[in-house]
TIKEVEX-950000 format. One record per atom (N, C-alpha, C): residue number from 0; residue in three letters; chain; atom name; x, y, z. Coordinates in pm, 1 decimal, padded with zeros to 6 digits. Layout:
BEGIN
@i->NUM	aa->ALA	ch->A	at->CA	X->X	Y->Y	Z->Z
...
This chain:
BEGIN
@i->0	aa->MET	ch->A	at->N	X->-00407.0	Y->01289.8	Z->01651.2
@i->0	aa->MET	ch->A	at->CA	X->-00327.1	Y->01186.6	Z->01701.0
@i->0	aa->MET	ch->A	at->C	X->-00314.4	Y->01060.7	Z->01591.9
@i->1	aa->LYS	ch->A	at->N	X->-00191.7	Y->01016.1	Z->01577.9
@i->1	aa->LYS	ch->A	at->CA	X->-00172.0	Y->00908.3	Z->01480.7
@i->1	aa->LYS	ch->A	at->C	X->-00186.3	Y->00773.8	Z->01557.0
@i->2	aa->ARG	ch->A	at->N	X->-00248.7	Y->00689.1	Z->01495.3
@i->2	aa->ARG	ch->A	at->CA	X->-00264.5	Y->00556.1	Z->01559.2
@i->2	aa->ARG	ch->A	at->C	X->-00187.2	Y->00443.7	Z->01461.9
@i->3	aa->GLU	ch->A	at->N	X->-00141.2	Y->00350.5	Z->01536.5
@i->3	aa->GLU	ch->A	at->CA	X->-00073.7	Y->00231.9	Z->01472.8
@i->3	aa->GLU	ch->A	at->C	X->-00177.5	Y->00162.7	Z->01357.8
@i->4	aa->ARG	ch->A	at->N	X->-00135.9	Y->00135.9	Z->01264.7
@i->4	aa->ARG	ch->A	at->CA	X->-00197.2	Y->00069.9	Z->01137.1
@i->4	aa->ARG	ch->A	at->C	X->-00148.2	Y->-00064.4	Z->01114.5
@i->5	aa->VAL	ch->A	at->N	X->-00233.3	Y->-00158.2	Z->01082.9
@i->5	aa->VAL	ch->A	at->CA	X->-00174.4	Y->-00286.8	Z->01045.0
@i->5	aa->VAL	ch->A	at->C	X->-00274.6	Y->-00340.0	Z->00945.3
@i->6	aa->LEU	ch->A	at->N	X->-00229.4	Y->-00455.1	Z->00885.2
@i->6	aa->LEU	ch->A	at->CA	X->-00309.6	Y->-00520.4	Z->00764.2
@i->6	aa->LEU	ch->A	at->C	X->-00357.6	Y->-00655.7	Z->00823.7
@i->7	aa->TYR	ch->A	at->N	X->-00495.3	Y->-00678.0	Z->00807.0
@i->7	aa->TYR	ch->A	at->CA	X->-00552.1	Y->-00775.3	Z->00854.8
@i->7	aa->TYR	ch->A	at->C	X->-00648.8	Y->-00832.5	Z->00735.4
@i->8	aa->ASN	ch->A	at->N	X->-00637.7	Y->-00953.9	Z->00688.5
@i->8	aa->ASN	ch->A	at->CA	X->-00720.2	Y->-00997.4	Z->00565.3
@i->8	aa->ASN	ch->A	at->C	X->-00702.1	Y->-00905.9	Z->00440.2
@i->9	aa->GLU	ch->A	at->N	X->-00590.5	Y->-00861.9	Z->00418.0
@i->9	aa->GLU	ch->A	at->CA	X->-00556.0	Y->-00765.2	Z->00316.3
@i->9	aa->GLU	ch->A	at->C	X->-00618.1	Y->-00630.2	Z->00327.8
@i->10	aa->MET	ch->A	at->N	X->-00670.8	Y->-00603.3	Z->00444.8
@i->10	aa->MET	ch->A	at->CA	X->-00740.8	Y->-00460.2	Z->00474.1
@i->10	aa->MET	ch->A	at->C	X->-00666.5	Y->-00385.6	Z->00580.7
@i->11	aa->GLU	ch->A	at->N	X->-00666.0	Y->-00248.1	Z->00568.7
@i->11	aa->GLU	ch->A	at->CA	X->-00604.0	Y->-00174.9	Z->00661.9
@i->11	aa->GLU	ch->A	at->C	X->-00692.3	Y->-00142.9	Z->00789.3
@i->12	aa->TYR	ch->A	at->N	X->-00634.1	Y->-00190.8	Z->00909.8
@i->12	aa->TYR	ch->A	at->CA	X->-00675.7	Y->-00160.9	Z->01031.8
@i->12	aa->TYR	ch->A	at->C	X->-00621.0	Y->-00073.6	Z->01127.1
@i->13	aa->ILE	ch->A	at->N	X->-00688.3	Y->-00010.1	Z->01221.3
@i->13	aa->ILE	ch->A	at->CA	X->-00627.4	Y->00069.1	Z->01330.4
@i->13	aa->ILE	ch->A	at->C	X->-00633.3	Y->00016.3	Z->01447.5
@i->14	aa->VAL	ch->A	at->N	X->-00518.3	Y->-00002.9	Z->01518.9
@i->14	aa->VAL	ch->A	at->CA	X->-00512.8	Y->-00075.1	Z->01652.8
@i->14	aa->VAL	ch->A	at->C	X->-00556.4	Y->00011.1	Z->01771.6
@i->15	aa->LEU	ch->A	at->N	X->-00650.0	Y->-00036.9	Z->01844.7
@i->15	aa->LEU	ch->A	at->CA	X->-00709.3	Y->00029.1	Z->01946.5
@i->15	aa->LEU	ch->A	at->C	X->-00652.6	Y->-00014.1	Z->02088.4
@i->16	aa->PHE	ch->A	at->N	X->-00619.2	Y->-00136.9	Z->02098.6
@i->16	aa->PHE	ch->A	at->CA	X->-00571.3	Y->-00191.4	Z->02222.1
@i->16	aa->PHE	ch->A	at->C	X->-00499.5	Y->-00327.8	Z->02213.0
@i->17	aa->LYS	ch->A	at->N	X->-00400.7	Y->-00341.0	Z->02296.3
@i->17	aa->LYS	ch->A	at->CA	X->-00304.5	Y->-00467.1	Z->02290.1
@i->17	aa->LYS	ch->A	at->C	X->-00337.5	Y->-00530.1	Z->02417.5
@i->18	aa->TYR	ch->A	at->N	X->-00371.4	Y->-00642.4	Z->02424.5
@i->18	aa->TYR	ch->A	at->CA	X->-00383.2	Y->-00717.9	Z->02555.9
@i->18	aa->TYR	ch->A	at->C	X->-00249.7	Y->-00813.9	Z->02570.8
@i->19	aa->SER	ch->A	at->N	X->-00227.1	Y->-00845.0	Z->02704.2
@i->19	aa->SER	ch->A	at->CA	X->-00101.5	Y->-00925.7	Z->02729.4
@i->19	aa->SER	ch->A	at->C	X->-00123.5	Y->-01073.1	Z->02670.5
@i->20	aa->SER	ch->A	at->N	X->-00250.7	Y->-01103.4	Z->02651.8
@i->20	aa->SER	ch->A	at->CA	X->-00258.9	Y->-01248.1	Z->02583.0
@i->20	aa->SER	ch->A	at->C	X->-00220.0	Y->-01267.8	Z->02437.2
@i->21	aa->GLY	ch->A	at->N	X->-00188.8	Y->-01126.2	Z->02384.9
@i->21	aa->GLY	ch->A	at->CA	X->-00146.8	Y->-01150.3	Z->02249.9
@i->21	aa->GLY	ch->A	at->C	X->-00236.7	Y->-01109.1	Z->02154.5
@i->22	aa->TYR	ch->A	at->N	X->-00379.3	Y->-01086.7	Z->02208.5
@i->22	aa->TYR	ch->A	at->CA	X->-00488.4	Y->-01029.8	Z->02118.5
@i->22	aa->TYR	ch->A	at->C	X->-00495.0	Y->-00892.4	Z->02105.0
@i->23	aa->TRP	ch->A	at->N	X->-00526.3	Y->-00839.0	Z->02006.1
@i->23	aa->TRP	ch->A	at->CA	X->-00532.6	Y->-00701.9	Z->01977.3
@i->23	aa->TRP	ch->A	at->C	X->-00675.3	Y->-00648.6	Z->01941.2
@i->24	aa->GLU	ch->A	at->N	X->-00724.0	Y->-00537.5	Z->01990.0
@i->24	aa->GLU	ch->A	at->CA	X->-00852.7	Y->-00485.7	Z->01939.0
@i->24	aa->GLU	ch->A	at->C	X->-00814.8	Y->-00407.4	Z->01821.7
@i->25	aa->VAL	ch->A	at->N	X->-00898.9	Y->-00418.1	Z->01701.5
@i->25	aa->VAL	ch->A	at->CA	X->-00870.8	Y->-00326.8	Z->01593.1
@i->25	aa->VAL	ch->A	at->C	X->-01009.0	Y->-00299.3	Z->01528.8
@i->26	aa->ARG	ch->A	at->N	X->-00996.2	Y->-00199.2	Z->01436.7
@i->26	aa->ARG	ch->A	at->CA	X->-01120.9	Y->-00147.6	Z->01365.5
@i->26	aa->ARG	ch->A	at->C	X->-01070.3	Y->-00111.1	Z->01226.4
@i->27	aa->ASP	ch->A	at->N	X->-01162.1	Y->-00127.9	Z->01127.9
@i->27	aa->ASP	ch->A	at->CA	X->-01138.2	Y->-00104.4	Z->00987.6
@i->27	aa->ASP	ch->A	at->C	X->-01100.8	Y->00041.9	Z->00975.7
@i->28	aa->ALA	ch->A	at->N	X->-00996.8	Y->00072.6	Z->00902.2
@i->28	aa->ALA	ch->A	at->CA	X->-00945.9	Y->00221.0	Z->00879.7
@i->28	aa->ALA	ch->A	at->C	X->-01024.9	Y->00288.8	Z->00790.4
@i->29	aa->GLN	ch->A	at->N	X->-01094.5	Y->00209.3	Z->00696.6
@i->29	aa->GLN	ch->A	at->CA	X->-01159.8	Y->00275.6	Z->00579.5
@i->29	aa->GLN	ch->A	at->C	X->-01312.6	Y->00305.3	Z->00637.2
@i->30	aa->LYS	ch->A	at->N	X->-01379.2	Y->00249.9	Z->00730.7
@i->30	aa->LYS	ch->A	at->CA	X->-01503.9	Y->00266.3	Z->00756.2
@i->30	aa->LYS	ch->A	at->C	X->-01504.2	Y->00332.6	Z->00892.6
@i->31	aa->GLU	ch->A	at->N	X->-01476.4	Y->00483.0	Z->00892.1
@i->31	aa->GLU	ch->A	at->CA	X->-01451.5	Y->00551.8	Z->01017.2
@i->31	aa->GLU	ch->A	at->C	X->-01590.5	Y->00574.6	Z->01094.0
@i->32	aa->ARG	ch->A	at->N	X->-01704.7	Y->00591.6	Z->01027.5
@i->32	aa->ARG	ch->A	at->CA	X->-01828.0	Y->00607.5	Z->01092.3
@i->32	aa->ARG	ch->A	at->C	X->-01877.7	Y->00470.4	Z->01138.7
@i->33	aa->TYR	ch->A	at->N	X->-01841.5	Y->00357.2	Z->01065.9
@i->33	aa->TYR	ch->A	at->CA	X->-01891.7	Y->00223.5	Z->01128.1
@i->33	aa->TYR	ch->A	at->C	X->-01778.6	Y->00163.9	Z->01228.4
@i->34	aa->TYR	ch->A	at->N	X->-01815.0	Y->00180.6	Z->01342.9
@i->34	aa->TYR	ch->A	at->CA	X->-01716.5	Y->00136.2	Z->01445.0
@i->34	aa->TYR	ch->A	at->C	X->-01737.0	Y->00004.2	Z->01500.6
@i->35	aa->LYS	ch->A	at->N	X->-01705.7	Y->-00086.5	Z->01416.9
@i->35	aa->LYS	ch->A	at->CA	X->-01706.3	Y->-00242.1	Z->01461.0
@i->35	aa->LYS	ch->A	at->C	X->-01567.1	Y->-00281.4	Z->01515.6
@i->36	aa->VAL	ch->A	at->N	X->-01553.7	Y->-00345.2	Z->01621.0
@i->36	aa->VAL	ch->A	at->CA	X->-01418.8	Y->-00367.9	Z->01675.7
@i->36	aa->VAL	ch->A	at->C	X->-01400.3	Y->-00517.4	Z->01674.4
@i->37	aa->GLU	ch->A	at->N	X->-01294.1	Y->-00546.4	Z->01628.1
@i->37	aa->GLU	ch->A	at->CA	X->-01255.0	Y->-00706.2	Z->01611.5
@i->37	aa->GLU	ch->A	at->C	X->-01136.6	Y->-00742.1	Z->01706.5
@i->38	aa->LEU	ch->A	at->N	X->-01144.4	Y->-00858.2	Z->01760.4
@i->38	aa->LEU	ch->A	at->CA	X->-01039.0	Y->-00899.7	Z->01842.0
@i->38	aa->LEU	ch->A	at->C	X->-00958.6	Y->-01015.9	Z->01756.6
@i->39	aa->VAL	ch->A	at->N	X->-00837.4	Y->-00976.1	Z->01730.3
@i->39	aa->VAL	ch->A	at->CA	X->-00754.8	Y->-01054.8	Z->01665.9
@i->39	aa->VAL	ch->A	at->C	X->-00616.5	Y->-01091.8	Z->01726.1
@i->40	aa->HIS	ch->A	at->N	X->-00566.7	Y->-01212.6	Z->01697.2
@i->40	aa->HIS	ch->A	at->CA	X->-00435.8	Y->-01243.0	Z->01761.8
@i->40	aa->HIS	ch->A	at->C	X->-00333.1	Y->-01176.0	Z->01679.0
@i->41	aa->HIS	ch->A	at->N	X->-00216.3	Y->-01113.6	Z->01740.9
@i->41	aa->HIS	ch->A	at->CA	X->-00120.8	Y->-01047.7	Z->01667.9
@i->41	aa->HIS	ch->A	at->C	X->-00041.5	Y->-01109.1	Z->01564.1
@i->42	aa->SER	ch->A	at->N	X->-00048.2	Y->-01259.5	Z->01577.2
@i->42	aa->SER	ch->A	at->CA	X->00016.9	Y->-01323.2	Z->01472.2
@i->42	aa->SER	ch->A	at->C	X->-00050.7	Y->-01333.0	Z->01335.9
@i->43	aa->GLN	ch->A	at->N	X->-00179.2	Y->-01277.2	Z->01348.4
@i->43	aa->GLN	ch->A	at->CA	X->-00251.2	Y->-01274.6	Z->01207.3
@i->43	aa->GLN	ch->A	at->C	X->-00232.7	Y->-01135.6	Z->01148.6
@i->44	aa->LEU	ch->A	at->N	X->-00173.0	Y->-01040.3	Z->01210.0
@i->44	aa->LEU	ch->A	at->CA	X->-00156.8	Y->-00904.6	Z->01149.7
@i->44	aa->LEU	ch->A	at->C	X->-00021.6	Y->-00871.2	Z->01102.9
@i->45	aa->LYS	ch->A	at->N	X->-00009.8	Y->-00788.5	Z->01011.2
@i->45	aa->LYS	ch->A	at->CA	X->00108.7	Y->-00743.8	Z->00937.7
@i->45	aa->LYS	ch->A	at->C	X->00122.1	Y->-00596.8	Z->00949.6
@i->46	aa->ASP	ch->A	at->N	X->00244.9	Y->-00557.1	Z->00954.4
@i->46	aa->ASP	ch->A	at->CA	X->00273.9	Y->-00419.1	Z->00963.1
@i->46	aa->ASP	ch->A	at->C	X->00214.3	Y->-00343.4	Z->00840.7
@i->47	aa->TYR	ch->A	at->N	X->00165.6	Y->-00230.8	Z->00861.4
@i->47	aa->TYR	ch->A	at->CA	X->00118.1	Y->-00151.7	Z->00744.6
@i->47	aa->TYR	ch->A	at->C	X->00210.9	Y->-00023.1	Z->00729.4
@i->48	aa->THR	ch->A	at->N	X->00264.6	Y->-00027.1	Z->00605.5
@i->48	aa->THR	ch->A	at->CA	X->00358.1	Y->00084.3	Z->00569.7
@i->48	aa->THR	ch->A	at->C	X->00304.4	Y->00137.7	Z->00430.9
@i->49	aa->LYS	ch->A	at->N	X->00302.7	Y->00284.4	Z->00407.9
@i->49	aa->LYS	ch->A	at->CA	X->00257.0	Y->00335.7	Z->00281.3
@i->49	aa->LYS	ch->A	at->C	X->00369.7	Y->00340.9	Z->00191.8
């Protein structure tokens, strides 16, 4: 399954959940085994396109 990817602090993150408050749960896409979730406001995120 493909997940939505975004840029945060110039690093690639995977979106896990979007809250109605505007905050999104994201995790680092490069550290697949290290599952640290961050809560970030969507205004701090950029679309990721390869």
